[in-house]
ROBATI-917082 format. One record per residue (C-alpha): residue number from 1; x, y, z; residue in three letters. Coordinates in nm, 2 decimals. Example, Ala and Ser with C-alpha at 12.3 -4.5 7.8 and 13.67 -1.06 7.14 Angstrom:
2
n = 1, X = 1.23, Y = -0.45, Z = 0.78, res = ALA
n = 2, X = 1.37, Y = -0.11, Z = 0.71, res = SER
//
This chain:
293
n = 1, X = 7.80, Y = -0.31, Z = -0.36, res = UNK
n = 2, X = 7.50, Y = -0.47, Z = -0.51, res = UNK
n = 3, X = 7.39, Y = -0.63, Z = -0.18, res = UNK
n = 4, X = 7.42, Y = -0.31, Z = 0.01, res = UNK
n = 5, X = 7.22, Y = -0.12, Z = -0.25, res = UNK
n = 6, X = 6.95, Y = -0.39, Z = -0.24, res = UNK
n = 7, X = 6.93, Y = -0.36, Z = 0.13, res = UNK
n = 8, X = 6.89, Y = 0.02, Z = 0.11, res = UNK
n = 9, X = 6.60, Y = -0.02, Z = -0.13, res = UNK
n = 10, X = 6.43, Y = -0.32, Z = 0.03, res = UNK
n = 11, X = 6.44, Y = -0.23, Z = 0.39, res = UNK
n = 12, X = 6.25, Y = 0.11, Z = 0.36, res = UNK
n = 13, X = 6.01, Y = -0.05, Z = 0.13, res = UNK
n = 14, X = 5.94, Y = -0.34, Z = 0.37, res = UNK
n = 15, X = 5.90, Y = -0.09, Z = 0.66, res = UNK
n = 16, X = 5.65, Y = 0.10, Z = 0.45, res = UNK
n = 17, X = 5.45, Y = -0.21, Z = 0.37, res = UNK
n = 18, X = 5.44, Y = -0.32, Z = 0.74, res = UNK
n = 19, X = 5.32, Y = 0.03, Z = 0.85, res = UNK
n = 20, X = 5.05, Y = 0.04, Z = 0.58, res = UNK
n = 21, X = 4.93, Y = -0.31, Z = 0.68, res = UNK
n = 22, X = 4.91, Y = -0.21, Z = 1.05, res = UNK
n = 23, X = 4.72, Y = 0.10, Z = 0.97, res = UNK
n = 24, X = 4.48, Y = -0.09, Z = 0.75, res = UNK
n = 25, X = 4.42, Y = -0.35, Z = 1.03, res = UNK
n = 26, X = 4.35, Y = -0.07, Z = 1.29, res = UNK
n = 27, X = 4.12, Y = 0.12, Z = 1.07, res = UNK
n = 28, X = 3.94, Y = -0.20, Z = 0.97, res = UNK
n = 29, X = 3.88, Y = -0.29, Z = 1.33, res = UNK
n = 30, X = 3.75, Y = 0.06, Z = 1.41, res = UNK
n = 31, X = 3.51, Y = 0.06, Z = 1.11, res = UNK
n = 32, X = 3.39, Y = -0.29, Z = 1.20, res = UNK
n = 33, X = 3.32, Y = -0.18, Z = 1.55, res = UNK
n = 34, X = 3.11, Y = 0.11, Z = 1.45, res = UNK
n = 35, X = 2.80, Y = -0.07, Z = 1.32, res = UNK
n = 36, X = 2.78, Y = -0.28, Z = 1.64, res = UNK
n = 37, X = 2.72, Y = 0.03, Z = 1.84, res = UNK
n = 38, X = 3.05, Y = 0.21, Z = 1.89, res = UNK
n = 39, X = 3.01, Y = 0.58, Z = 1.97, res = UNK
n = 40, X = 2.98, Y = 0.80, Z = 1.66, res = UNK
n = 41, X = 3.17, Y = 1.13, Z = 1.66, res = UNK
n = 42, X = 3.03, Y = 1.37, Z = 1.92, res = UNK
n = 43, X = 2.79, Y = 1.12, Z = 2.08, res = UNK
n = 44, X = 2.80, Y = 1.08, Z = 2.46, res = UNK
n = 45, X = 2.73, Y = 0.72, Z = 2.55, res = UNK
n = 46, X = 2.74, Y = 0.57, Z = 2.89, res = UNK
n = 47, X = 2.82, Y = 0.21, Z = 3.00, res = UNK
n = 48, X = 2.46, Y = 0.16, Z = 3.07, res = UNK
n = 49, X = 2.35, Y = 0.23, Z = 2.71, res = UNK
n = 50, X = 2.19, Y = -0.08, Z = 2.57, res = UNK
n = 51, X = 2.31, Y = -0.24, Z = 2.24, res = UNK
n = 52, X = 1.98, Y = -0.15, Z = 2.08, res = UNK
n = 53, X = 2.02, Y = 0.21, Z = 2.18, res = UNK
n = 54, X = 2.37, Y = 0.22, Z = 2.04, res = UNK
n = 55, X = 2.26, Y = 0.07, Z = 1.72, res = UNK
n = 56, X = 1.98, Y = 0.33, Z = 1.69, res = UNK
n = 57, X = 2.22, Y = 0.61, Z = 1.76, res = UNK
n = 58, X = 2.46, Y = 0.48, Z = 1.49, res = UNK
n = 59, X = 2.17, Y = 0.46, Z = 1.24, res = UNK
n = 60, X = 2.06, Y = 0.81, Z = 1.33, res = UNK
n = 61, X = 2.42, Y = 0.93, Z = 1.28, res = UNK
n = 62, X = 2.45, Y = 0.78, Z = 0.93, res = UNK
n = 63, X = 2.11, Y = 0.93, Z = 0.83, res = UNK
n = 64, X = 2.21, Y = 1.27, Z = 0.96, res = UNK
n = 65, X = 2.54, Y = 1.26, Z = 0.78, res = UNK
n = 66, X = 2.37, Y = 1.17, Z = 0.45, res = UNK
n = 67, X = 2.07, Y = 1.41, Z = 0.46, res = UNK
n = 68, X = 2.15, Y = 1.69, Z = 0.72, res = UNK
n = 69, X = 2.52, Y = 1.74, Z = 0.77, res = UNK
n = 70, X = 2.57, Y = 1.95, Z = 0.45, res = UNK
n = 71, X = 2.37, Y = 2.24, Z = 0.62, res = UNK
n = 72, X = 2.41, Y = 2.17, Z = 0.99, res = UNK
n = 73, X = 2.76, Y = 2.03, Z = 1.00, res = UNK
n = 74, X = 2.88, Y = 1.68, Z = 1.08, res = UNK
n = 75, X = 2.82, Y = 1.73, Z = 1.45, res = UNK
n = 76, X = 2.50, Y = 1.94, Z = 1.40, res = UNK
n = 77, X = 2.68, Y = 2.24, Z = 1.55, res = UNK
n = 78, X = 2.60, Y = 2.48, Z = 1.25, res = UNK
n = 79, X = 2.97, Y = 2.49, Z = 1.16, res = UNK
n = 80, X = 2.89, Y = 2.54, Z = 0.79, res = UNK
n = 81, X = 2.71, Y = 2.87, Z = 0.86, res = UNK
n = 82, X = 2.42, Y = 2.76, Z = 0.64, res = UNK
n = 83, X = 2.19, Y = 2.63, Z = 0.91, res = UNK
n = 84, X = 2.17, Y = 2.68, Z = 1.29, res = UNK
n = 85, X = 2.33, Y = 2.48, Z = 1.57, res = UNK
n = 86, X = 2.11, Y = 2.18, Z = 1.68, res = UNK
n = 87, X = 2.31, Y = 2.08, Z = 1.98, res = UNK
n = 88, X = 2.11, Y = 2.10, Z = 2.30, res = UNK
n = 89, X = 1.77, Y = 2.04, Z = 2.13, res = UNK
n = 90, X = 1.55, Y = 1.77, Z = 2.26, res = UNK
n = 91, X = 1.44, Y = 1.48, Z = 2.03, res = UNK
n = 92, X = 1.08, Y = 1.61, Z = 2.03, res = UNK
n = 93, X = 1.18, Y = 1.92, Z = 1.84, res = UNK
n = 94, X = 1.38, Y = 1.73, Z = 1.58, res = UNK
n = 95, X = 1.08, Y = 1.49, Z = 1.54, res = UNK
n = 96, X = 0.85, Y = 1.78, Z = 1.49, res = UNK
n = 97, X = 1.06, Y = 1.93, Z = 1.20, res = UNK
n = 98, X = 1.10, Y = 1.59, Z = 1.03, res = UNK
n = 99, X = 0.74, Y = 1.47, Z = 1.07, res = UNK
n = 100, X = 0.60, Y = 1.79, Z = 0.92, res = UNK
n = 101, X = 0.84, Y = 1.77, Z = 0.62, res = UNK
n = 102, X = 1.00, Y = 2.10, Z = 0.71, res = UNK
n = 103, X = 1.33, Y = 1.92, Z = 0.71, res = UNK
n = 104, X = 1.54, Y = 1.83, Z = 0.52, res = UNK
n = 105, X = 1.51, Y = 2.12, Z = 0.28, res = UNK
n = 106, X = 1.53, Y = 2.07, Z = -0.10, res = UNK
n = 107, X = 1.77, Y = 2.37, Z = -0.12, res = UNK
n = 108, X = 1.96, Y = 2.52, Z = 0.17, res = UNK
n = 109, X = 1.81, Y = 2.87, Z = 0.12, res = UNK
n = 110, X = 1.45, Y = 2.75, Z = 0.09, res = UNK
n = 111, X = 1.18, Y = 2.85, Z = 0.34, res = UNK
n = 112, X = 1.06, Y = 2.54, Z = 0.54, res = UNK
n = 113, X = 0.72, Y = 2.44, Z = 0.43, res = UNK
n = 114, X = 0.48, Y = 2.16, Z = 0.51, res = UNK
n = 115, X = 0.54, Y = 1.86, Z = 0.28, res = UNK
n = 116, X = 0.53, Y = 1.48, Z = 0.31, res = UNK
n = 117, X = 0.81, Y = 1.35, Z = 0.55, res = UNK
n = 118, X = 1.12, Y = 1.21, Z = 0.39, res = UNK
n = 119, X = 1.16, Y = 0.93, Z = 0.65, res = UNK
n = 120, X = 0.93, Y = 0.69, Z = 0.83, res = UNK
n = 121, X = 0.87, Y = 0.72, Z = 1.20, res = UNK
n = 122, X = 1.14, Y = 0.48, Z = 1.30, res = UNK
n = 123, X = 1.41, Y = 0.67, Z = 1.11, res = UNK
n = 124, X = 1.28, Y = 1.00, Z = 1.23, res = UNK
n = 125, X = 1.32, Y = 0.88, Z = 1.59, res = UNK
n = 126, X = 1.67, Y = 0.75, Z = 1.52, res = UNK
n = 127, X = 1.78, Y = 1.09, Z = 1.39, res = UNK
n = 128, X = 1.61, Y = 1.27, Z = 1.68, res = UNK
n = 129, X = 1.79, Y = 1.05, Z = 1.93, res = UNK
n = 130, X = 2.13, Y = 1.10, Z = 1.78, res = UNK
n = 131, X = 2.08, Y = 1.48, Z = 1.78, res = UNK
n = 132, X = 1.97, Y = 1.47, Z = 2.14, res = UNK
n = 133, X = 2.27, Y = 1.26, Z = 2.23, res = UNK
n = 134, X = 2.51, Y = 1.54, Z = 2.13, res = UNK
n = 135, X = 2.45, Y = 1.70, Z = 2.47, res = UNK
n = 136, X = 2.57, Y = 1.50, Z = 2.77, res = UNK
n = 137, X = 2.28, Y = 1.34, Z = 2.93, res = UNK
n = 138, X = 2.06, Y = 1.45, Z = 2.65, res = UNK
n = 139, X = 1.96, Y = 1.11, Z = 2.51, res = UNK
n = 140, X = 1.60, Y = 1.04, Z = 2.57, res = UNK
n = 141, X = 1.26, Y = 1.21, Z = 2.53, res = UNK
n = 142, X = 1.06, Y = 1.44, Z = 2.75, res = UNK
n = 143, X = 0.95, Y = 1.31, Z = 3.09, res = UNK
n = 144, X = 0.61, Y = 1.15, Z = 3.13, res = UNK
n = 145, X = 0.35, Y = 1.42, Z = 3.11, res = UNK
n = 146, X = 0.05, Y = 1.35, Z = 3.33, res = UNK
n = 147, X = -0.22, Y = 1.60, Z = 3.23, res = UNK
n = 148, X = -0.52, Y = 1.48, Z = 3.44, res = UNK
n = 149, X = -0.48, Y = 1.76, Z = 3.69, res = UNK
n = 150, X = -0.40, Y = 2.03, Z = 3.43, res = UNK
n = 151, X = -0.64, Y = 2.32, Z = 3.39, res = UNK
n = 152, X = -0.80, Y = 2.40, Z = 3.05, res = UNK
n = 153, X = -0.90, Y = 2.75, Z = 3.15, res = UNK
n = 154, X = -0.55, Y = 2.83, Z = 3.28, res = UNK
n = 155, X = -0.40, Y = 2.67, Z = 2.97, res = UNK
n = 156, X = -0.62, Y = 2.90, Z = 2.75, res = UNK
n = 157, X = -0.51, Y = 3.21, Z = 2.94, res = UNK
n = 158, X = -0.14, Y = 3.11, Z = 2.92, res = UNK
n = 159, X = -0.17, Y = 3.02, Z = 2.55, res = UNK
n = 160, X = -0.34, Y = 3.35, Z = 2.47, res = UNK
n = 161, X = -0.06, Y = 3.54, Z = 2.65, res = UNK
n = 162, X = 0.25, Y = 3.35, Z = 2.53, res = UNK
n = 163, X = 0.16, Y = 3.16, Z = 2.21, res = UNK
n = 164, X = -0.14, Y = 3.32, Z = 2.03, res = UNK
n = 165, X = 0.06, Y = 3.63, Z = 1.91, res = UNK
n = 166, X = 0.25, Y = 3.41, Z = 1.67, res = UNK
n = 167, X = 0.05, Y = 3.09, Z = 1.63, res = UNK
n = 168, X = -0.29, Y = 3.28, Z = 1.64, res = UNK
n = 169, X = -0.57, Y = 3.21, Z = 1.89, res = UNK
n = 170, X = -0.68, Y = 2.91, Z = 1.69, res = UNK
n = 171, X = -0.33, Y = 2.76, Z = 1.65, res = UNK
n = 172, X = -0.35, Y = 2.79, Z = 1.27, res = UNK
n = 173, X = -0.01, Y = 2.95, Z = 1.25, res = UNK
n = 174, X = 0.08, Y = 3.29, Z = 1.10, res = UNK
n = 175, X = 0.34, Y = 3.48, Z = 0.90, res = UNK
n = 176, X = 0.63, Y = 3.64, Z = 1.09, res = UNK
n = 177, X = 0.90, Y = 3.89, Z = 0.99, res = UNK
n = 178, X = 1.16, Y = 3.82, Z = 0.72, res = UNK
n = 179, X = 0.96, Y = 3.56, Z = 0.54, res = UNK
n = 180, X = 0.94, Y = 3.32, Z = 0.84, res = UNK
n = 181, X = 0.61, Y = 3.18, Z = 0.98, res = UNK
n = 182, X = 0.49, Y = 3.02, Z = 1.30, res = UNK
n = 183, X = 0.37, Y = 2.67, Z = 1.22, res = UNK
n = 184, X = 0.02, Y = 2.54, Z = 1.29, res = UNK
n = 185, X = -0.03, Y = 2.33, Z = 1.60, res = UNK
n = 186, X = -0.31, Y = 2.10, Z = 1.50, res = UNK
n = 187, X = -0.08, Y = 1.80, Z = 1.44, res = UNK
n = 188, X = 0.17, Y = 1.81, Z = 1.73, res = UNK
n = 189, X = 0.17, Y = 1.58, Z = 2.03, res = UNK
n = 190, X = 0.23, Y = 1.66, Z = 2.39, res = UNK
n = 191, X = 0.60, Y = 1.58, Z = 2.39, res = UNK
n = 192, X = 0.67, Y = 1.79, Z = 2.09, res = UNK
n = 193, X = 0.50, Y = 2.09, Z = 2.26, res = UNK
n = 194, X = 0.71, Y = 2.03, Z = 2.57, res = UNK
n = 195, X = 1.04, Y = 2.02, Z = 2.37, res = UNK
n = 196, X = 0.95, Y = 2.32, Z = 2.16, res = UNK
n = 197, X = 0.86, Y = 2.54, Z = 2.47, res = UNK
n = 198, X = 1.17, Y = 2.44, Z = 2.66, res = UNK
n = 199, X = 1.42, Y = 2.46, Z = 2.37, res = UNK
n = 200, X = 1.28, Y = 2.73, Z = 2.15, res = UNK
n = 201, X = 1.35, Y = 2.61, Z = 1.79, res = UNK
n = 202, X = 1.42, Y = 2.86, Z = 1.52, res = UNK
n = 203, X = 1.25, Y = 3.20, Z = 1.59, res = UNK
n = 204, X = 1.05, Y = 3.07, Z = 1.89, res = UNK
n = 205, X = 1.16, Y = 3.21, Z = 2.23, res = UNK
n = 206, X = 1.29, Y = 2.96, Z = 2.48, res = UNK
n = 207, X = 1.07, Y = 2.94, Z = 2.79, res = UNK
n = 208, X = 1.25, Y = 2.80, Z = 3.10, res = UNK
n = 209, X = 1.10, Y = 2.69, Z = 3.42, res = UNK
n = 210, X = 1.13, Y = 3.05, Z = 3.56, res = UNK
n = 211, X = 0.92, Y = 3.18, Z = 3.27, res = UNK
n = 212, X = 0.67, Y = 2.90, Z = 3.24, res = UNK
n = 213, X = 0.65, Y = 2.66, Z = 3.54, res = UNK
n = 214, X = 0.61, Y = 2.29, Z = 3.49, res = UNK
n = 215, X = 0.25, Y = 2.31, Z = 3.61, res = UNK
n = 216, X = 0.18, Y = 2.60, Z = 3.37, res = UNK
n = 217, X = 0.34, Y = 2.41, Z = 3.08, res = UNK
n = 218, X = 0.11, Y = 2.11, Z = 3.15, res = UNK
n = 219, X = -0.19, Y = 2.35, Z = 3.14, res = UNK
n = 220, X = -0.08, Y = 2.48, Z = 2.80, res = UNK
n = 221, X = -0.02, Y = 2.13, Z = 2.66, res = UNK
n = 222, X = -0.36, Y = 2.01, Z = 2.77, res = UNK
n = 223, X = -0.53, Y = 2.31, Z = 2.61, res = UNK
n = 224, X = -0.34, Y = 2.26, Z = 2.28, res = UNK
n = 225, X = -0.40, Y = 1.89, Z = 2.25, res = UNK
n = 226, X = -0.77, Y = 1.93, Z = 2.35, res = UNK
n = 227, X = -0.92, Y = 2.26, Z = 2.23, res = UNK
n = 228, X = -0.67, Y = 2.35, Z = 1.96, res = UNK
n = 229, X = -0.65, Y = 2.00, Z = 1.80, res = UNK
n = 230, X = -1.03, Y = 1.93, Z = 1.85, res = UNK
n = 231, X = -1.20, Y = 2.27, Z = 1.83, res = UNK
n = 232, X = -1.57, Y = 2.31, Z = 1.90, res = UNK
n = 233, X = -1.78, Y = 2.51, Z = 1.65, res = UNK
n = 234, X = -2.09, Y = 2.64, Z = 1.83, res = UNK
n = 235, X = -2.21, Y = 2.80, Z = 1.51, res = UNK
n = 236, X = -2.20, Y = 2.48, Z = 1.32, res = UNK
n = 237, X = -1.94, Y = 2.60, Z = 1.06, res = UNK
n = 238, X = -1.57, Y = 2.64, Z = 1.17, res = UNK
n = 239, X = -1.48, Y = 2.85, Z = 0.86, res = UNK
n = 240, X = -1.14, Y = 2.68, Z = 0.86, res = UNK
n = 241, X = -1.06, Y = 2.81, Z = 1.22, res = UNK
n = 242, X = -0.83, Y = 3.08, Z = 1.08, res = UNK
n = 243, X = -0.92, Y = 3.34, Z = 1.35, res = UNK
n = 244, X = -1.18, Y = 3.61, Z = 1.44, res = UNK
n = 245, X = -1.05, Y = 3.87, Z = 1.19, res = UNK
n = 246, X = -1.08, Y = 3.65, Z = 0.89, res = UNK
n = 247, X = -1.41, Y = 3.50, Z = 1.01, res = UNK
n = 248, X = -1.54, Y = 3.86, Z = 1.06, res = UNK
n = 249, X = -1.46, Y = 3.94, Z = 0.70, res = UNK
n = 250, X = -1.64, Y = 3.62, Z = 0.59, res = UNK
n = 251, X = -1.94, Y = 3.72, Z = 0.79, res = UNK
n = 252, X = -1.93, Y = 4.07, Z = 0.65, res = UNK
n = 253, X = -1.91, Y = 3.98, Z = 0.29, res = UNK
n = 254, X = -2.12, Y = 3.67, Z = 0.29, res = UNK
n = 255, X = -2.37, Y = 3.76, Z = 0.56, res = UNK
n = 256, X = -2.42, Y = 4.13, Z = 0.48, res = UNK
n = 257, X = -2.38, Y = 4.07, Z = 0.11, res = UNK
n = 258, X = -2.64, Y = 3.80, Z = 0.12, res = UNK
n = 259, X = -2.89, Y = 4.02, Z = 0.30, res = UNK
n = 260, X = -2.83, Y = 4.30, Z = 0.04, res = UNK
n = 261, X = -2.90, Y = 4.06, Z = -0.25, res = UNK
n = 262, X = -3.21, Y = 3.93, Z = -0.08, res = UNK
n = 263, X = -3.34, Y = 4.29, Z = -0.02, res = UNK
n = 264, X = -3.26, Y = 4.38, Z = -0.38, res = UNK
n = 265, X = -3.45, Y = 4.07, Z = -0.51, res = UNK
n = 266, X = -3.75, Y = 4.15, Z = -0.29, res = UNK
n = 267, X = -3.76, Y = 4.51, Z = -0.41, res = UNK
n = 268, X = -3.72, Y = 4.43, Z = -0.77, res = UNK
n = 269, X = -3.99, Y = 4.17, Z = -0.76, res = UNK
n = 270, X = -4.23, Y = 4.41, Z = -0.59, res = UNK
n = 271, X = -4.16, Y = 4.67, Z = -0.86, res = UNK
n = 272, X = -4.23, Y = 4.43, Z = -1.14, res = UNK
n = 273, X = -4.55, Y = 4.31, Z = -0.99, res = UNK
n = 274, X = -4.67, Y = 4.68, Z = -0.95, res = UNK
n = 275, X = -4.60, Y = 4.74, Z = -1.32, res = UNK
n = 276, X = -4.79, Y = 4.42, Z = -1.43, res = UNK
n = 277, X = -5.10, Y = 4.50, Z = -1.22, res = UNK
n = 278, X = -5.29, Y = 4.81, Z = -1.36, res = UNK
n = 279, X = -5.49, Y = 4.85, Z = -1.04, res = UNK
n = 280, X = -5.18, Y = 4.93, Z = -0.85, res = UNK
n = 281, X = -5.01, Y = 5.14, Z = -1.11, res = UNK
n = 282, X = -5.24, Y = 5.46, Z = -1.09, res = UNK
n = 283, X = -5.11, Y = 5.59, Z = -0.76, res = UNK
n = 284, X = -5.26, Y = 5.65, Z = -0.42, res = UNK
n = 285, X = -5.56, Y = 5.86, Z = -0.56, res = UNK
n = 286, X = -5.70, Y = 5.56, Z = -0.76, res = UNK
n = 287, X = -5.67, Y = 5.35, Z = -0.45, res = UNK
n = 288, X = -5.87, Y = 5.59, Z = -0.24, res = UNK
n = 289, X = -6.14, Y = 5.62, Z = -0.52, res = UNK
n = 290, X = -6.16, Y = 5.24, Z = -0.53, res = UNK
n = 291, X = -6.22, Y = 5.23, Z = -0.16, res = UNK
n = 292, X = -6.50, Y = 5.49, Z = -0.17, res = UNK
n = 293, X = -6.67, Y = 5.30, Z = -0.44, res = UNK
//
C-alpha cells in the first residue's frame, strides 16, 4: 500500500517537473534567438534580410514597446483606442514625428508640440524601420529622389493649391480645427515630405499618384526644400515669414504709426517755434506790414 501510494504521488510530480523543464528550455531558446535578429511580433522579414537589418528591427521593436505601445498598441495598430493605427506608414513619417519631438507624448491626451527629441538619430531610424516593417514589403525608405529636373515654378503653384491652405504660403504652419495644427515645414527633408504626402499622417490628406503625380511631387519637394527652407527677403526684413496678412498688420501699425508720430512731432515742433518767435506770432497782417517796410 505504501509503495502504490508513493507511486501515485511521485509519478504525476515527476511528469510535471519534466513538462516545466521542457517549457523552460523552449522559451529560453526563443528568447535567446530574439536578440540575434529573430522576427519580432508582426514584423515581415524575408530570407534576404541582413543580420544588421534584423538587429535594427529588433532594437526598434523594443524601443516601440517601451515608449509607444501604451498608446498605439504592441503592433502599432491602434488597438488601445488612444492613438491612431501606424501600420502602413513609411519610415519618413515616423522619423518626422520623432525628430520634431511631437512623439512620444508626455500624456496620451496632450496636443503634439515641438520639443527636443527623446531619441538620437540612430534610435529614431530603428523605430521608423520597425513601424515600416509592419506592412509586407514596407521595410525601407522612400526611393531616391532626383530633383535636378524638377520645376520650382510648378512646385510653387502646386504647393499654393494643395499645401498652403494648411501650412500657409510661407510653410510656417497654422492652427486647424479641434485644437490641431499643421506643422511648419522649415526643418523637413525631401524624404519626409515624400512620405507625408503619400501616407497622409494625422489630419493631412493622403495624396496618391492619381492626385499628385511623381513628377508633380518632385516639383513640390524641390520648392519646399529650396524656397520654403531658404526664403528670400527682397525687402531686407523677413518679419518671421508668418505670411502676408500678419506682415500687412506689421506694416500698418509700424509703418503708418511711425508716419503719424513723425507728422505729430514735426507739427508740434513748428507750433513751439512759432510761439517762441514774436515776429511770427502776430499773424499774417504783421507779415505784410513787415514786407512793405
